[in-house]
N, C-alpha and C positions, 0 to 999 in steps of 0.2 A: 725532855721527858714530858713536860706539861703540854707541849704542842702535840706530841704523839697521843697523849691521853685525850685531848680535845678532839683530835681527828677520829680516834676510835669511838668516842662517844657519839659524834655526829654520824658515823657510819652505822652504828647500832640503832640510833634513832631513826635513820632513814628507813630501816627495815621493820621498825616496830610502831612508829607513830601512825595515828589515824588523822588524816587531814579532812576537814569538813568545810564546805562552802557556807560561810556565815552570813554573807550579805552580797547583794547585787545592786549596782547603781548605774543609772544612765543619766546623761547630761544633754538633754535635747538641743539646747542652744549653747554653743561654745561659750564658756566662761560664766554662764548663769548657774543657778542652783540645780542640784541633782535630784533624782527621784529614786527612792528605795523601792526595789521590786522583789516580790517573792519568786517570780520566774521571769525569764526573758528569752527571746529568740536570738539565736546566733546568726550572724551574717559574716561573710568574709571580711567586710569593711568595719565590723564592730557590732555591738548589740543593736537590735532594732530600735530606731529612733535616737540612737546615741550620736550626738554632735552632727546631726543632719542639717541643722540651722546655724546661722552665724550672723553677727552684726558686723557691718563694714562701714568705713567712712565714705565721704563723698567721692573719693578716688577709687573705691573698691578694695581698699586695704583692710584686712581683718583687724578688729579690735578685741582686747581681752582685759582681764583684771590687772595685767601688768601696767597698763596705762590708765585704766578706769577701775580702781578697786571697788567703787560703788556698785559695780555689776553683781557683786556677791549678795547684794540686798534684794536681788530679783530671784524669786522662786519659780519653779515650774511644776506642772502636773499634767497628766494625760487622762482623758476619758475616752469614751467610745468614738467620739467624733472630733475632738479638739485638743490642741496643745494650749494649756492655760498658762499665762505668765502673770505674776502678781508681785507687788511689793511685800516683802516679808513683814514689814512693820506697819503696813497699811493695806491689808489684803483686799479691801474694797476697790483699790486702784488696780484693775486687772484688764487683761485683754484675752479674747479667745481667738485662736488661730486654727482654722479648719485643717484637719490632717489630710483630707482629700481636697484637691484644688484643680482648677482648670484655667487655661488661658492666661497664665502669668507670663510676662515677658522674661527673657533671659538677659543676663549681663555678665561681664567678665569680672572676676574677683581674684585677689591675691592673698594667699596664705603661705607664709614663709617663702620658699623659693618656687612655689607652685602657682601657676596661673590657670584657672579653670572656669568653666561656665557654671552659672547658678541662676535659679529662678528668683526674680525680684518681686517683693510684696508691694501692695498698693500703698498709696501715699498716707492714708489714715493709719495703717498699721505701723509704717515707718515713723510717723509723727509721734505715736505713743512712746516709742523708745527714745526718740529725740528729745521729747519733753522731759522724760525722766533723767536723761544724761545732761540736759542743757547743751547739747552738741548734736549737730546734724549727723544722723546715722541712718543706715538702711538695713532691713532684715532680708536675708537671702536664704534659700534652701538648696541643698545639693540635689540635682536630678539623680534618679535611680541609675541612669546610664552614664553618669559622670565618671571620668577616669582620673584618679589621683592615686599615686602609689606610695607605699611606705619605702623607707630608705633601703635600697637593695644591697647595701653593704652588710646589713644585719638580717633583714627579713628575706624570705624566699622571693625570687624574681616575680615582679608584677603582683605583689600583694596589695589589694586595694585598701584604702583607708578613707574615712569620712573627713570631717573638718577637725578631727583630733590633731594635736600638735605633730605627732609623728607615726604612731602605731595604733592598730585597731583596739587593743585591750591593755589594761593595766591591772596587775595582780599585786596585792600586798598581804603579808601575813600579819595577823593580829599580834603575834609575839614580837614582831619588829616594832610596832607602835608602842607596845608595852615596855620594851627595852628603852626606847627613846624617852618615853614619859618618865621613867625612873631617873633619867639624867636631867630633866627639866625642872625648874622651880615651879612652873605652872603647867600641868598636863594639858595636852591639846587633843581634840577629837580627830578621828580618821578623815573627816571631810576636808581637812587642810590639803590632803594629798590627792583627792578626787579619783579614787580607784574605781574600777568596774567590779572587781572581785576582791572580797576579803575572805581569807581562810583562817581557820584555827588549826592548831597542832604544829609540832616541830619546833625548831630553834629560831631565835631572832635572826632575821636576814637569810634564812635558809633558802628563800626564793632566789637569791643571788646565784645559787649553784644549780638550779633546775634547768634542764634542757628540753625535756618533753614530759608532759603529764596529761592526765585525763580528768575531766569533770563529768561524772557519770561515765558514758562511753564516748564523749566528745573529746577529740585529741587536740591539744594545744602545743605550740612550740614557744619556749622562752627565748627571746632573740637579743635582748639588750637591757641592762640595768637602766632605770629611769633617772636621768640627770634632772635635778630639781632647780626651779627658778624662784623668783620672788613671790610668786603666787602662794606658796606654802606659808608665807609670813602674814597672809591676810586672813583675818577672822571672817569665816564664811557666813556669819550672821550679820555682822555690822559693817564689814569692809575696812575695819581698823587695821593698821599695820603695826607690827612689832618685829624686832630682830630675830626672834625665835620662830621656828626651830632651826633655821639655817645656821645660826651662830653656833649652836651645839653640834649639829650634824657635821659641820666643817671640821670639828676636832677629831672625828673618828670615822667619818663616812666619805672622805674626799679622796678621789682617785683621778689623777691626771687633770687636776684643777676643776673637776666636776664633783658635785655633791650628789650622791646616789641614794635613792630610797624607792624601793618597789621594782618590779620587773615588767618590761614591755613584752607582751605575748601576742601571738596570732593563732587563730583557729585554722586548722588544716582543711576543714570541710568534712572531716571524717566523724562519724557518729551522729547521734541524735542532735537536732538543732535547737532543742529546748533544754535550758538549764534551770535548776530550781535551788532555792536555799535549802540546805540540809543534805545536798548531794555530797558523796564522798569524792575527794580528790585522790588520785593515785599517780605516783611518780612512775614513769616508764624507765625500765632498766635495760 
């Protein structure tokens, strides 16, 4: 009986709730700090400027907070001409990276199972990041014409993706984080989960059940719940590690040995390509 009542409540809420886009985030360089945006341009591979840059080791293998939690201490910003990278605790230590560039050489980089071409930045730029990490790294950028596809077992065939782990967009409901924080001794901010879109309204984890929805009139497909890794245990201001929230999530959000939080989504290319904070989200039926 209780299960039936919960199901009826969820069905009723689906038809009466108002969903609102509360926040938009981009992460220009993979595994570095994100940028809160009031509006952003949609691309098939993700939001404009989202994870178009990446740090790689001497062999071209991507690096992330999994191996280098200290990357969380690097913030990013974008102005009319530059991508700015700075130390969060020492903002005077910064570097400007022009958004428009010419004559950069290309190199081959590895991200998960994908090998692809990327533009390689000059030695001075790479050295700034190497000095911060005390490890030889290089900064690369994905060419506009680069081909990398999301996992075709879940996303539509030949769905492009940037240097994101697997899919172009990540959606999380604020109600989901609120529910998690009620279970934690110390609440955590949403930035632990590095979403692109945060929405209000509905039940906790309701995004798990979504298949198709609109932001304004832009249509998205929800393709796969997001399996979380150790990055969510890293404080995004300090780079410090703790067992939470994975420890608590594992008690009630584990499916097939994967801990799930958030929904991977793709833009279909339909509708306006500009999304803004405050827009209504509408579930497709």
